[in-house]
Rosetta silent file (secondary structure, phi, psi, omega in degrees, C-alpha in Angstrom):
SEQUENCE: XXXXXXXXXXXXXXXXXXXXXXXXXXXXXXXXXXXXXXXXXXXXXXXXXXXXXXXXXXXXXXXXXXXXXXXXXXXXXXXXXXXXXXXXXXXXXXXXXXXXXXXXXXXXXXXXXXXXXXXXXXXXXXXXXXXXXXXXXXXXXXXXXXXXXXXXXXXXXXXXXXXXXXXXXXXXXXXXXXXXXXXXXXXXXXXXXXXXXXXXXXXXXXXXXXXXXXXXXXXXXXXXXXXXXXXXXXXXXXXXXXXXXXXXXXXXXXXXXXXXXXXXXXXX
SCORE:     score description
SCORE:     0.000 S_00000001
   1 L     0.000  127.244 -177.341   -0.023   -0.033    0.021 S_00000001
   2 L  -116.468  -28.512 -178.197    1.508    3.241   -1.141 S_00000001
   3 E  -136.043  136.982  177.994   -1.161    5.902   -1.187 S_00000001
   4 E  -138.370  143.449  171.093   -4.099    6.444    1.045 S_00000001
   5 E  -106.366  120.088  169.881   -7.071    8.884    1.329 S_00000001
   6 E  -113.242  118.759 -178.637   -8.481    9.577    4.772 S_00000001
   7 E  -103.246  116.187 -172.815  -11.662   11.525    4.843 S_00000001
   8 L    97.379  112.536 -172.730  -12.339   12.865    8.334 S_00000001
   9 L  -117.849   44.051  170.711   -9.459   13.617   10.550 S_00000001
  10 L   -78.865 -149.446 -178.808  -10.932   13.262   14.035 S_00000001
  11 H   -57.088  -53.012 -174.174   -9.974   10.764   16.701 S_00000001
  12 H   -83.561  -49.168  176.209  -10.233    7.660   14.521 S_00000001
  13 H   -57.464  -49.405  178.132   -9.384    9.058   11.093 S_00000001
  14 H   -56.481  -43.783  178.669   -6.538   11.195   12.475 S_00000001
  15 H   -63.600  -42.329  174.550   -5.120    8.196   14.190 S_00000001
  16 H   -56.724  -49.054  178.216   -5.307    6.023   11.039 S_00000001
  17 H   -50.259  -56.231 -174.969   -3.639    8.880    9.120 S_00000001
  18 H   -58.567  -43.887  178.749   -0.858    9.283   11.681 S_00000001
  19 H   -62.048  -43.752 -179.625   -0.176    5.430   11.740 S_00000001
  20 H   -64.168  -46.169  179.705   -0.150    5.116    7.972 S_00000001
  21 H   -57.120  -40.509  179.972    2.082    8.158    7.506 S_00000001
  22 H   -68.516  -17.690 -179.856    4.483    6.635   10.070 S_00000001
  23 L   -99.124    8.564  177.082    4.589    3.433    8.001 S_00000001
  24 L    86.722    8.075  178.059    5.655    5.245    4.900 S_00000001
  25 L   -86.213  142.217 -179.695    2.293    5.476    3.195 S_00000001
  26 E   -87.225  124.164 -172.733    1.619    8.730    1.439 S_00000001
  27 E  -112.648  123.717  170.438   -1.511   10.062    3.030 S_00000001
  28 E  -100.243  136.688  178.164   -3.943   12.572    1.448 S_00000001
  29 E  -126.292  158.723  174.386   -6.436   13.920    3.949 S_00000001
  30 E  -144.746  136.122  169.299   -9.594   15.769    4.018 S_00000001
  31 L  -145.133  143.176 -169.296  -11.664   17.340    6.768 S_00000001
  32 L   -70.668   -9.621  179.114  -14.623   19.787    6.540 S_00000001
  33 L   -95.009  106.048 -175.427  -12.816   21.947    9.151 S_00000001
  34 H   -54.747  -35.043 -178.702   -9.946   23.902    7.477 S_00000001
  35 H   -66.095  -39.870  178.141   -8.198   24.417   10.870 S_00000001
  36 H   -67.330  -39.505  175.905   -8.156   20.646   11.438 S_00000001
  37 H   -55.172  -54.712 -173.002   -6.744   20.185    7.969 S_00000001
  38 H   -67.969  -31.929  170.715   -3.991   22.667    8.475 S_00000001
  39 H   -63.827  -43.281 -179.465   -3.146   21.109   11.875 S_00000001
  40 H   -67.018  -35.357  175.199   -2.776   17.729   10.436 S_00000001
  41 H   -64.473  -41.686 -178.190   -0.487   19.021    7.672 S_00000001
  42 H   -61.341  -42.449 -174.492    1.557   20.925   10.298 S_00000001
  43 L   -81.242   -7.634  174.531    1.892   17.851   12.476 S_00000001
  44 L    82.205   11.409  179.041    2.954   15.657    9.517 S_00000001
  45 L   -69.727  -24.413  172.372   -0.053   13.328   10.038 S_00000001
  46 L  -133.336  148.003  178.166   -0.887   13.840    6.377 S_00000001
  47 L   -86.728  -20.152 -169.960    1.283   14.736    3.461 S_00000001
  48 E  -162.692  140.566  171.384   -1.205   16.619    1.363 S_00000001
  49 E   -74.753  133.730  176.890   -4.669   18.049    1.534 S_00000001
  50 L   -64.308  124.793  176.731   -7.087   16.160   -0.765 S_00000001
  51 L  -119.316  -25.623 -177.068   -7.973   18.457   -3.575 S_00000001
  52 L  -122.909  110.012 -173.108   -8.877   16.087   -6.313 S_00000001
  53 L   -68.748   -6.361  171.641  -11.345   13.303   -5.418 S_00000001
  54 L   -88.544    7.771 -177.810  -10.076   11.411   -8.516 S_00000001
  55 L   -59.319  137.945 -179.740   -6.636   11.032   -6.876 S_00000001
  56 L   -67.768  135.895 -179.441   -5.063    7.632   -7.280 S_00000001
  57 L  -157.206  143.364 -179.978   -5.037    5.831   -3.965 S_00000001
  58 L   -78.220  -38.377 -174.056   -4.728    2.170   -2.962 S_00000001
  59 E  -121.694  140.498  164.830   -6.816    2.750    0.171 S_00000001
  60 E  -125.876  128.277  177.898   -9.759    4.984    1.019 S_00000001
  61 E  -117.868  126.613  179.397  -10.876    5.384    4.614 S_00000001
  62 E  -110.265  111.288 -171.232  -14.077    7.264    5.455 S_00000001
  63 L  -123.042   61.355  179.174  -13.991    8.330    8.985 S_00000001
  64 L  -117.312  161.980  177.656  -16.998   10.646    9.294 S_00000001
  65 L   -54.498  142.961 -173.899  -20.124   10.561   11.420 S_00000001
  66 L   -63.662   -8.683  177.227  -22.440    7.707   10.389 S_00000001
  67 L   -79.411  -16.724 -179.863  -25.250   10.330    9.553 S_00000001
  68 L  -120.569  -14.236 -177.886  -23.198   11.469    6.571 S_00000001
  69 H   -60.479  -30.606  177.370  -20.944    8.527    5.765 S_00000001
  70 H   -67.053  -41.280 -179.609  -23.449    6.834    3.497 S_00000001
  71 H   -67.114  -40.799  178.880  -23.874   10.099    1.503 S_00000001
  72 H   -59.723  -50.084  177.651  -20.109   10.570    1.267 S_00000001
  73 H   -60.882  -41.028  176.606  -19.692    7.017   -0.118 S_00000001
  74 H   -60.994  -45.038 -179.043  -22.401    7.409   -2.579 S_00000001
  75 H   -68.873  -32.005  178.669  -20.953   10.601   -3.773 S_00000001
  76 H   -81.268  -25.977 -173.621  -17.471    9.277   -4.016 S_00000001
  77 H   -35.767  -56.082 -177.972  -18.500    5.930   -5.693 S_00000001
  78 H   -67.892  -14.611 -171.592  -17.867    6.877   -9.426 S_00000001
  79 H  -103.527    2.346 -176.640  -14.512    8.539   -8.448 S_00000001
  80 L  -105.474   44.962 -176.909  -12.880    5.626   -6.558 S_00000001
  81 L   -64.151  -37.001 -171.401  -11.680    3.647   -9.549 S_00000001
  82 L   -76.294  -31.025 -166.990   -8.124    3.174   -8.361 S_00000001
  83 L   -66.685  130.102  178.441   -8.776    2.077   -4.864 S_00000001
  84 L   -82.492  -30.273  176.525   -8.353   -1.686   -3.981 S_00000001
  85 E  -133.051  131.473  177.571   -9.946   -1.212   -0.578 S_00000001
  86 E  -123.775  120.547  175.970  -12.653    1.231    0.469 S_00000001
  87 E  -142.174  172.004  177.219  -13.639    1.167    4.155 S_00000001
  88 E  -118.814 -173.323  174.727  -15.220    3.188    6.937 S_00000001
  89 L  -145.699   26.400 -174.550  -14.815    3.425   10.663 S_00000001
  90 L   -81.438  165.001  179.709  -18.325    4.016   11.841 S_00000001
  91 L   -82.406   -8.587  177.373  -20.182    2.409   14.819 S_00000001
  92 L  -124.245  150.245 -174.606  -23.053    1.119   12.682 S_00000001
  93 L  -128.040  -19.453 -177.747  -22.619   -1.135    9.586 S_00000001
  94 H   -70.005  -39.138 -176.091  -25.860   -2.033    7.958 S_00000001
  95 H   -74.272  -36.396 -175.793  -26.560    1.410    6.480 S_00000001
  96 H   -75.990  -33.478 -178.632  -23.052    1.900    5.139 S_00000001
  97 H   -70.786  -32.917  175.105  -22.842   -1.553    3.629 S_00000001
  98 H   -66.316  -41.730 -178.147  -26.223   -0.802    1.839 S_00000001
  99 H   -66.521  -32.608  174.922  -24.762    2.574    0.603 S_00000001
 100 H   -66.191  -38.162  178.667  -21.736    0.615   -0.894 S_00000001
 101 H   -61.187  -48.518 -174.889  -24.206   -1.661   -2.752 S_00000001
 102 H   -61.683  -32.150 -177.580  -26.069    1.438   -4.050 S_00000001
 103 L   -87.059   -0.289 -179.749  -22.752    3.044   -5.067 S_00000001
 104 L    70.522   27.732 -179.206  -21.664    0.056   -6.968 S_00000001
 105 L  -105.364   15.016 -167.847  -18.642   -0.630   -4.650 S_00000001
 106 L   -57.540  -30.681 -174.561  -19.609   -3.928   -3.326 S_00000001
 107 L   -72.040  -33.497 -174.006  -16.444   -5.738   -4.601 S_00000001
 108 L  -107.777   -0.589 -173.934  -14.047   -3.386   -2.928 S_00000001
 109 E   -99.709  138.643  167.204  -15.931   -2.224    0.179 S_00000001
 110 E  -142.220  119.810  179.140  -15.555   -3.647    3.696 S_00000001
 111 E   -72.415  141.917  177.562  -17.092   -1.899    6.574 S_00000001
 112 E  -123.968  142.014  173.959  -14.830   -1.370    9.548 S_00000001
 113 E  -141.113   94.085  175.375  -15.593   -0.558   13.221 S_00000001
 114 E   -75.765  128.690 -178.375  -12.572   -0.195   15.396 S_00000001
 115 L   -84.803   75.530 -177.808  -13.439   -0.418   19.116 S_00000001
 116 L  -136.604   26.363 -173.353  -11.021    2.346   19.997 S_00000001
 117 L   -70.733  174.793 -177.277  -13.278    5.179   20.816 S_00000001
 118 L  -155.245  155.629  175.238  -12.722    7.829   23.443 S_00000001
 119 L   -71.600  -15.371  178.398  -14.828   10.556   25.010 S_00000001
 120 L   -90.491  157.697 -172.490  -12.445   12.948   23.456 S_00000001
 121 L  -146.049  171.341 -178.352  -12.688   13.837   19.802 S_00000001
 122 L    86.044  171.169 -175.712  -10.990   15.796   16.982 S_00000001
 123 H   -54.134  -46.665  179.204   -7.538   15.865   15.586 S_00000001
 124 H   -59.712  -19.822  176.755   -5.934   16.780   18.932 S_00000001
 125 H   -89.704  -12.090 -178.349   -7.374   13.595   20.436 S_00000001
 126 L   -76.741  153.964 -178.945   -5.911   11.440   17.692 S_00000001
 127 L  -164.252  153.237  176.712   -2.551    9.620   18.209 S_00000001
 128 L   -65.303  144.336  176.392   -0.318    7.082   16.867 S_00000001
 129 L    78.214   13.256 -177.189   -0.754    3.515   18.247 S_00000001
 130 L   -61.332  -29.686 -173.528   -4.447    4.154   19.158 S_00000001
 131 L   -95.833    2.824 -177.335   -5.381    0.732   17.646 S_00000001
 132 L   -69.928  119.272  173.734   -2.743   -1.446   19.286 S_00000001
 133 L    87.751   -1.937  179.285   -4.627   -4.182   21.116 S_00000001
 134 L   -78.436  161.658  173.551   -8.038   -2.926   19.886 S_00000001
 135 E  -101.943  136.166  179.510  -10.675   -5.079   18.273 S_00000001
 136 E  -128.903  121.784  178.110  -11.999   -4.161   14.832 S_00000001
 137 E   -83.460  138.917  176.040  -15.165   -5.635   13.427 S_00000001
 138 E  -115.128  118.789 -178.722  -15.186   -6.118    9.672 S_00000001
 139 E  -124.477   98.265  176.669  -18.421   -6.250    7.730 S_00000001
 140 E   -74.202  164.741  171.324  -18.070   -7.091    3.987 S_00000001
 141 L   -81.014  173.819  179.646  -20.862   -6.814    1.519 S_00000001
 142 L   -67.590  -15.005 -179.083  -22.335  -10.012    0.068 S_00000001
 143 L  -121.004   20.106  179.122  -20.094   -9.458   -2.934 S_00000001
 144 L   -62.268  131.427 -178.808  -16.816   -8.296   -1.423 S_00000001
 145 L   -68.707  145.383 -175.362  -13.797   -9.667   -3.247 S_00000001
 146 H   -62.182  -26.981  179.692  -11.591  -11.973   -1.090 S_00000001
 147 H   -78.337  -24.536  173.333   -8.534   -9.885   -1.690 S_00000001
 148 H   -64.593  -44.877  179.107  -10.391   -6.773   -0.483 S_00000001
 149 H   -62.850  -38.777 -176.751  -11.409   -8.608    2.727 S_00000001
 150 H   -66.604  -42.516 -178.635   -7.815   -9.822    3.050 S_00000001
 151 H   -68.609  -29.666  176.473   -6.584   -6.279    2.682 S_00000001
 152 H   -65.496  -53.736  176.513   -8.857   -5.033    5.378 S_00000001
 153 H   -54.313  -46.983  175.272   -7.649   -7.605    7.796 S_00000001
 154 H   -55.439  -45.500 -176.796   -4.109   -6.729    6.893 S_00000001
 155 H   -58.186  -56.316 -175.005   -4.638   -3.036    7.279 S_00000001
 156 H   -70.140  -32.888  175.079   -5.983   -3.086   10.850 S_00000001
 157 H   -65.782  -37.242  175.260   -3.586   -5.924   12.007 S_00000001
 158 H   -62.148  -29.761  179.298   -0.658   -3.729   10.785 S_00000001
 159 L   -85.166    5.486  174.786   -1.936   -0.942   12.985 S_00000001
 160 L   103.963   -7.040 -173.190   -1.877   -3.345   15.949 S_00000001
 161 L   -80.374  161.138  162.812   -5.553   -4.323   16.087 S_00000001
 162 E  -107.461  148.904 -171.263   -7.231   -7.815   16.084 S_00000001
 163 E  -122.934  145.318  178.569   -9.929   -8.358   13.517 S_00000001
 164 E  -137.765  127.185  172.722  -13.221  -10.221   13.483 S_00000001
 165 E   -77.709  130.118  175.040  -15.492  -10.609   10.373 S_00000001
 166 L  -144.133  141.523  171.274  -19.186  -10.213   11.188 S_00000001
 167 L   -53.212  140.282 -176.688  -22.370   -9.683    9.227 S_00000001
 168 H   -50.404  -52.799 -169.203  -23.468   -5.992    9.212 S_00000001
 169 H   -69.708  -32.346  176.380  -26.851   -6.647   10.787 S_00000001
 170 H   -70.808  -30.176  170.022  -25.414   -8.887   13.490 S_00000001
 171 H   -54.475  -53.452 -177.223  -22.783   -6.269   14.175 S_00000001
 172 H   -62.677  -33.587 -177.759  -25.421   -3.633   14.745 S_00000001
 173 H   -69.113  -45.657 -174.551  -27.541   -5.999   16.983 S_00000001
 174 H   -69.959  -41.537 -175.739  -24.413   -6.842   19.060 S_00000001
 175 H   -70.503  -31.104  176.320  -23.062   -3.227   19.347 S_00000001
 176 H   -51.281  -41.999 -177.824  -26.384   -1.912   20.482 S_00000001
 177 H   -76.716  -45.820 -169.842  -25.799   -3.889   23.803 S_00000001
 178 H   -95.179   -5.557  178.714  -22.139   -3.706   24.213 S_00000001
 179 H  -135.668  -54.913 -169.927  -21.343   -0.133   23.034 S_00000001
 180 H   -71.062  -46.773  179.531  -24.505    2.000   22.285 S_00000001
 181 H   -59.197  -47.415  177.281  -26.420    1.041   25.369 S_00000001
 182 H   -55.710  -41.876  175.489  -23.455    1.799   27.827 S_00000001
 183 H   -62.438  -41.144  177.373  -23.217    5.165   26.125 S_00000001
 184 H   -63.216  -40.414 -174.282  -26.877    5.901   26.588 S_00000001
 185 H   -68.715  -42.091  176.011  -26.868    4.765   30.178 S_00000001
 186 H   -57.616  -42.197 -178.455  -23.764    7.012   30.907 S_00000001
 187 H   -69.478  -40.475 -175.511  -25.486   10.025   29.267 S_00000001
 188 H   -72.039  -29.148  174.816  -28.759    9.448   31.085 S_00000001
 189 H   -70.523  -37.242 -179.239  -26.955    9.255   34.466 S_00000001
 190 H   -70.246  -28.816 -176.842  -24.913   12.369   33.761 S_00000001
 191 H   -78.776  -33.695  173.132  -28.114   14.197   32.753 S_00000001
 192 H   -62.529  -49.602 -178.993  -29.822   13.081   35.907 S_00000001
 193 H   -59.798  -41.400  179.205  -27.035   14.215   38.110 S_00000001
 194 H   -58.311  -42.813  179.402  -26.825   17.488   36.364 S_00000001
 195 H   -67.965  -24.036  171.590  -30.618   18.060   36.814 S_00000001
 196 L   -80.612    2.562  176.862  -30.067   17.285   40.548 S_00000001
 197 L    74.696   20.448  169.107  -27.526   20.145   40.653 S_00000001
 198 L   -84.919  139.403  169.734  -24.479   18.007   41.067 S_00000001
 199 L  -101.778  173.038  178.453  -21.259   18.991   39.420 S_00000001
 200 H   -56.760  -36.072 -175.006  -18.272   16.996   38.346 S_00000001
 201 H   -73.289  -13.992  176.756  -16.385   18.063   41.479 S_00000001
 202 H   -83.845  -17.451 -168.870  -19.120   16.460   43.592 S_00000001
 203 L   -82.227  143.152  168.214  -18.693   13.068   42.117 S_00000001
 204 L   -81.835 -177.125 -176.282  -16.694   10.141   43.565 S_00000001
 205 H   -62.856  -38.071 -177.798  -14.515    7.898   41.568 S_00000001
 206 H   -65.885  -45.892  177.149  -17.370    5.511   40.656 S_00000001
 207 H   -67.816  -30.683  179.752  -19.695    8.284   39.358 S_00000001
 208 H   -68.655  -39.148 -178.051  -16.794    9.891   37.434 S_00000001
 209 H   -65.554  -45.733 -175.030  -16.068    6.497   35.792 S_00000001
 210 H   -66.147  -29.153 -178.456  -19.778    5.895   35.007 S_00000001
 211 H  -101.568    3.125 -175.551  -20.280    9.283   33.453 S_00000001
 212 H   -58.359  -37.719  179.624  -16.984    9.698   31.551 S_00000001
 213 H   -64.096  -25.133  173.678  -18.621    8.559   28.337 S_00000001
 214 H   -54.494  -22.933  175.519  -21.096   11.255   28.625 S_00000001
 215 H   -77.820    4.944 -178.790  -18.411   13.669   27.451 S_00000001
 216 L   -77.667  160.100 -178.015  -18.381   12.174   24.029 S_00000001
 217 L   -46.089  113.643  175.190  -19.436   14.001   20.922 S_00000001
 218 H   -60.098  -40.322  175.918  -23.224   14.679   20.960 S_00000001
 219 H   -58.796  -39.753 -176.261  -23.238   14.967   17.182 S_00000001
 220 H   -73.427  -38.817 -176.118  -21.547   11.562   16.729 S_00000001
 221 H   -79.580  -30.373  172.985  -23.796    9.808   19.237 S_00000001
 222 H   -57.244  -47.633 -176.508  -26.922   11.300   18.021 S_00000001
 223 H   -67.371  -39.178 -179.651  -26.177    9.891   14.522 S_00000001
 224 H   -72.910  -38.257 -176.724  -25.280    6.394   15.919 S_00000001
 225 H   -67.943  -39.440  177.916  -28.320    6.092   18.133 S_00000001
 226 H   -68.627  -40.664 -172.714  -30.696    7.209   15.325 S_00000001
 227 H   -72.477  -23.849 -176.303  -29.029    4.988   12.801 S_00000001
 228 L  -112.431   22.525 -174.439  -29.112    1.892   15.198 S_00000001
 229 H   -68.373  -25.491  177.032  -32.445    2.584   16.816 S_00000001
 230 H   -59.873  -32.063 -179.002  -33.950   -0.611   15.604 S_00000001
 231 H  -108.120  -17.490  178.930  -31.663   -2.584   17.788 S_00000001
 232 H   -77.591  -24.855  177.585  -31.096    0.012   20.529 S_00000001
 233 H   -61.420  -57.223 -179.789  -34.823    0.275   21.432 S_00000001
 234 H   -59.369  -40.148  175.719  -35.059   -3.393   22.722 S_00000001
 235 H   -56.784  -45.428  179.566  -31.703   -2.984   24.427 S_00000001
 236 H   -67.949  -35.561  175.233  -32.972    0.021   26.364 S_00000001
 237 H   -53.350  -52.478 -178.410  -36.135   -1.918   27.045 S_00000001
 238 H   -70.075  -26.710  172.716  -34.305   -4.889   28.696 S_00000001
 239 H   -65.828  -47.153  170.883  -32.303   -2.374   30.774 S_00000001
 240 H   -46.705  -45.859  176.570  -35.537   -0.745   31.842 S_00000001
 241 H   -49.934  -54.395 -176.859  -36.801   -4.148   32.898 S_00000001
 242 H   -63.654  -37.024 -174.898  -33.769   -4.786   35.026 S_00000001
 243 H   -76.459  -31.532  176.263  -33.971   -1.328   36.736 S_00000001
 244 H   -67.516  -32.023  179.534  -37.724   -1.850   37.378 S_00000001
 245 H   -75.154  -32.700  174.290  -37.001   -5.026   39.009 S_00000001
 246 H   -62.930  -44.095 -178.697  -34.390   -3.410   41.140 S_00000001
 247 H   -61.946  -44.669 -176.448  -36.791   -0.624   42.139 S_00000001
 248 H   -67.629  -41.990 -178.843  -39.434   -3.172   43.210 S_00000001
 249 H   -56.041  -46.402 -172.604  -36.781   -5.231   45.219 S_00000001
 250 H   -68.429  -44.654  177.304  -35.790   -2.056   47.066 S_00000001
 251 H   -55.525  -45.482 -177.842  -39.387   -1.049   47.754 S_00000001
 252 H   -82.089  -11.948 -179.988  -40.259   -4.451   49.318 S_00000001
 253 L    77.684   32.211 -170.932  -36.830   -4.637   51.245 S_00000001
 254 L   -87.118   90.757 -170.717  -36.003   -7.876   49.456 S_00000001
 255 H   -74.489  -29.464  178.338  -32.274   -8.277   50.471 S_00000001
 256 H   -62.750  -52.283  174.566  -32.004  -11.774   49.061 S_00000001
 257 H   -52.432  -52.682 -178.387  -32.897  -10.405   45.488 S_00000001
 258 H   -53.690  -39.005  174.032  -30.595   -7.607   45.926 S_00000001
 259 H   -63.748  -41.904  176.884  -27.675   -9.912   46.786 S_00000001
 260 H   -63.803  -41.651 -178.126  -28.467  -12.037   43.668 S_00000001
 261 H   -58.654  -57.502 -177.875  -28.635   -8.852   41.661 S_00000001
 262 H   -65.891  -29.360  178.928  -25.113   -7.594   42.706 S_00000001
 263 H   -71.799  -41.126  173.900  -23.605  -11.080   42.485 S_00000001
 264 H   -55.699  -51.918 -177.891  -24.889  -11.510   38.789 S_00000001
 265 H   -65.372  -24.098 -178.973  -23.309   -8.157   37.844 S_00000001
 266 H   -75.363  -12.294  179.234  -20.105   -9.172   39.537 S_00000001
 267 L   -82.700  -11.043 -173.224  -19.614  -12.081   37.235 S_00000001
 268 L   -68.120    0.000    0.000  -19.092  -10.012   34.002 S_00000001
């Protein structure tokens, strides 16, 4: 791999760009924020600002919010003739895989989701080595070429990650519980504490840990929640059921139930 295009230079895209540049790949970058683009150039994370969408590149990485990723992919479709691998980095996969099909990119597209998020965002939060030890889900289309899928595995493994291929719909179902629901819970708790006039300085270590995710980008998480609402709604309902049972046990003073409740949680 000699040339790569990275669209979106936030935490994930910026970290991909930094790692690729450090490995000798010529990186062309784009971000909607001119200041971010200038900072990436100054830091050496990219070699050149992307000015021609027809630029030859072996790899294209789309690292923008899921609310716009599909539109970006459809718009770029006719202009990505040279790329052997086109991937994204979003937290949902079904919609972007569908967009790849609509854009005629099924043979070369593999959806990626690196589990390397952070409550911080932007180029300043990106860093070399972010993906070392991280897990990356790969969701090919029904017609992804074997060499494109192999290239996706190789890309992320070279950046230090482990990879797992998973169907896009199964990915979204699974991530609703293990990623999107925890974010929603952290945000709900932070919102409740704020409404009760507690500030961050009032919180103990446990509450700070629980609410850390609430500092994540509202734009990013609004898009993720909306895009994966089909799977997130039943996940929220299951959590509500658990909390309802907890409330009932507390109201009736059922210490045996409470002990089982905390023991079950302790097994994770």
